[in-house]
TIRO-283271 format. One record per atom (N, C-alpha, C): residue in one letter; z, x negated, y negated. Coordinates in steps of 0.2 Angstrom, whole numbers, padded with zeros to 4 digits, always signed. Atoms other than C-alpha are relative to their C-alpha. Example, Ala and Ser with C-alpha at 12.3 -4.5 7.8 and 13.67 -1.06 7.14 Angstrom:
2
a+0000-0004+0006a+0039-0062+0022a+0000-0004-0006s-0001+0004+0006s+0036-0068+0005s+0003+0004-0005
END
This chain:
99
x-0003-0007+0000x+0512-0613-0546x-0006+0004-0003x+0005-0004+0003x+0497-0607-0556x-0005+0002+0005x+0005-0002-0005x+0485-0608-0542x+0003+0005+0005x-0003-0005-0005x+0498-0598-0531x-0001+0007-0004x+0001-0006+0004x+0498-0585-0545x-0007+0003+0000x+0007-0002+0000x+0479-0584-0545x-0001+0003+0007x+0001-0003-0007x+0479-0582-0526x+0004+0007+0001x-0003-0006+0000x+0492-0568-0528x-0004+0005-0003x+0004-0005+0004x+0482-0559-0541x-0007+0002+0004x+0006-0001-0003x+0466-0561-0531x+0001+0005+0006x-0001-0004-0006x+0474-0554-0515x+0002+0007-0002x-0002-0007+0003x+0482-0539-0525x-0006+0004-0002x+0006-0004+0002x+0465-0535-0532x-0003+0003+0006x+0004-0003-0006x+0459-0531-0514x+0004+0005+0003x-0004-0006-0003x+0473-0518-0510x-0004+0006-0002x+0005-0006+0001x+0462-0503-0507x+0004+0006-0003x-0002-0006+0002x+0464-0486-0515x+0004+0004+0005x-0005-0003-0004x+0479-0476-0508x+0003-0004+0006x-0003+0005-0005x+0486-0491-0499x+0005-0004-0005x-0005+0004+0003x+0501-0502-0504x+0002-0006+0004x-0002+0006-0004x+0508-0519-0500x+0006-0002-0003x-0007+0002+0003x+0525-0527-0502x-0001-0007-0002x+0000+0007+0003x+0529-0543-0511x+0000-0005+0006x-0001+0004-0006x+0534-0551-0494x-0006-0001+0004x+0006+0000-0004x+0518-0546-0486x-0005-0004-0003x+0005+0004+0003x+0507-0554-0499x+0002-0007+0000x-0002+0007-0001x+0518-0570-0498x-0002-0002+0007x+0001+0002-0007x+0516-0570-0479x-0008-0001+0001x+0007+0000+0000x+0497-0567-0481x-0003-0007-0003x+0001+0007+0003x+0497-0583-0492x+0003-0006+0003x-0003+0006-0004x+0506-0593-0479x+0007-0001-0001x-0007+0001+0001x+0524-0592-0485x+0004+0006-0002x-0003-0006+0001x+0534-0577-0482x+0007+0000-0005x-0006+0001+0004x+0549-0584-0492x-0002+0000-0007x+0002+0000+0007x+0539-0583-0508x-0001+0007-0003x+0000-0007+0002x+0541-0564-0510x+0002+0000-0008x-0002+0000+0007x+0550-0567-0527x-0005-0003-0004x+0005+0004+0004x+0537-0579-0533x-0006+0005-0001x+0005-0005+0000x+0524-0565-0529x+0002+0005-0006x-0002-0004+0006x+0534-0554-0541x-0001-0003-0006x+0001+0004+0006x+0534-0567-0554x-0007+0000-0002x+0007+0000+0001x+0515-0568-0552x-0002+0007-0003x+0002-0007+0002x+0514-0549-0555x+0002+0001-0007x-0002-0001+0007x+0523-0550-0572x-0006-0002-0004x+0006+0002+0005x+0510-0550-0586x-0007+0000+0003x+0007+0000-0003x+0496-0547-0574x-0005+0004-0004x+0006-0004+0004x+0479-0541-0581x+0001+0007+0002x+0000-0008-0001x+0479-0522-0583x-0004+0003+0005x+0005-0003-0005x+0464-0520-0572x+0003-0001+0007x-0002+0002-0007x+0474-0527-0557x+0004+0006+0002x-0003-0006-0002x+0481-0513-0546x+0008-0001+0001x-0007+0002-0001x+0499-0518-0549x+0004+0006+0003x-0004-0006-0002x+0505-0500-0545x+0000+0001+0007x+0000+0000-0007x+0501-0503-0527x+0004-0005+0003x-0005+0004-0003x+0514-0516-0525x+0007+0003+0000x-0007-0003-0001x+0531-0510-0518x+0004-0005+0004x-0004+0004-0004x+0546-0517-0510x-0001+0002+0008x+0002-0001-0007x+0546-0519-0491x+0003+0007+0003x-0002-0006-0002x+0556-0503-0489x-0004+0006-0002x+0004-0005+0003x+0543-0493-0498x+0003+0003-0007x-0003-0002+0007x+0554-0491-0514x-0004-0003-0005x+0003+0002+0006x+0547-0494-0531x+0004-0006-0003x-0004+0006+0002x+0552-0511-0538x+0003+0000-0007x-0002+0000+0007x+0554-0508-0557x+0002+0007-0003x-0002-0006+0002x+0564-0494-0563x-0003+0002-0007x+0004-0002+0006x+0556-0495-0580x-0007+0003+0000x+0007-0003-0001x+0539-0491-0573x+0000+0004+0006x+0000-0004-0006x+0544-0481-0558x-0003+0007-0001x+0003-0007+0002x+0539-0464-0566x-0008-0001+0000x+0007+0001+0001x+0522-0471-0571x-0003-0002+0007x+0003+0002-0007x+0519-0480-0554x+0000+0005+0005x+0000-0005-0005x+0524-0465-0544x-0006+0005-0002x+0005-0005+0002x+0512-0454-0554x-0007-0003+0002x+0006+0004-0002x+0498-0467-0551x-0001+0000+0007x+0001+0000-0007x+0501-0468-0533x-0001+0007+0003x+0001-0007-0002x+0502-0449-0531x-0007+0002-0002x+0007-0001+0002x+0485-0448-0540x-0005-0002+0005x+0005+0003-0005x+0478-0458-0526x+0002+0003+0007x-0001-0004-0006x+0485-0446-0513x+0006-0003+0004x-0006+0003-0003x+0501-0456-0508x+0006+0005-0001x-0005-0005+0000x+0515-0444-0503x+0007-0004+0001x-0006+0004-0001x+0533-0450-0506x+0005+0004+0004x-0005-0003-0004x+0547-0446-0494x+0006+0003-0004x-0005-0003+0004x+0562-0436-0499x+0005-0005-0003x-0004+0005+0003x+0572-0452-0502x-0003-0004-0006x+0003+0003+0005x+0559-0457-0515x-0004-0006+0002x+0004+0006-0002x+0551-0471-0505x-0007+0002+0003x+0006-0002-0004x+0534-0472-0497x+0000-0002+0007x+0000+0002-0007x+0531-0472-0479x-0005-0006+0002x+0004+0007-0001x+0526-0490-0476x-0005+0000+0006x+0004+0000-0006x+0519-0486-0458x-0007+0003-0002x+0006-0004+0001x+0507-0474-0465x-0005-0003-0006x+0003+0002+0006x+0502-0482-0482x-0001-0007-0001x+0001+0008+0001x+0503-0501-0480x-0007-0002+0002x+0006+0004+0000x+0488-0511-0482x+0000-0005+0006x+0000+0004-0005x+0484-0520-0466x-0003-0007-0002x+0003+0006+0003x+0475-0533-0476x-0005-0004+0004x+0006+0004-0003x+0459-0542-0472x-0001-0006-0005x+0001+0006+0005x+0458-0560-0479x-0007-0003+0000
END
């Protein structure tokens, strides 16, 4: 599991400025789309320099209510615009990912 966490964090570190990725997307990129929840676990306690704020749910909503305000502010500073429902337009901002 530890190596999977390392792979998750390595991949998340590549999400570019003003782009986002979903937990399921990262799991799929690592070969197992059913491990979205484990991607979430890997992000808990991640190093501060990791762009954790670029991780969102598949529908573009923010995953953690406790950090939603901070995460939204950080994404807006990168130029990401939120829809009226509070979600991100995934078609516009999703990272296409290059491995």
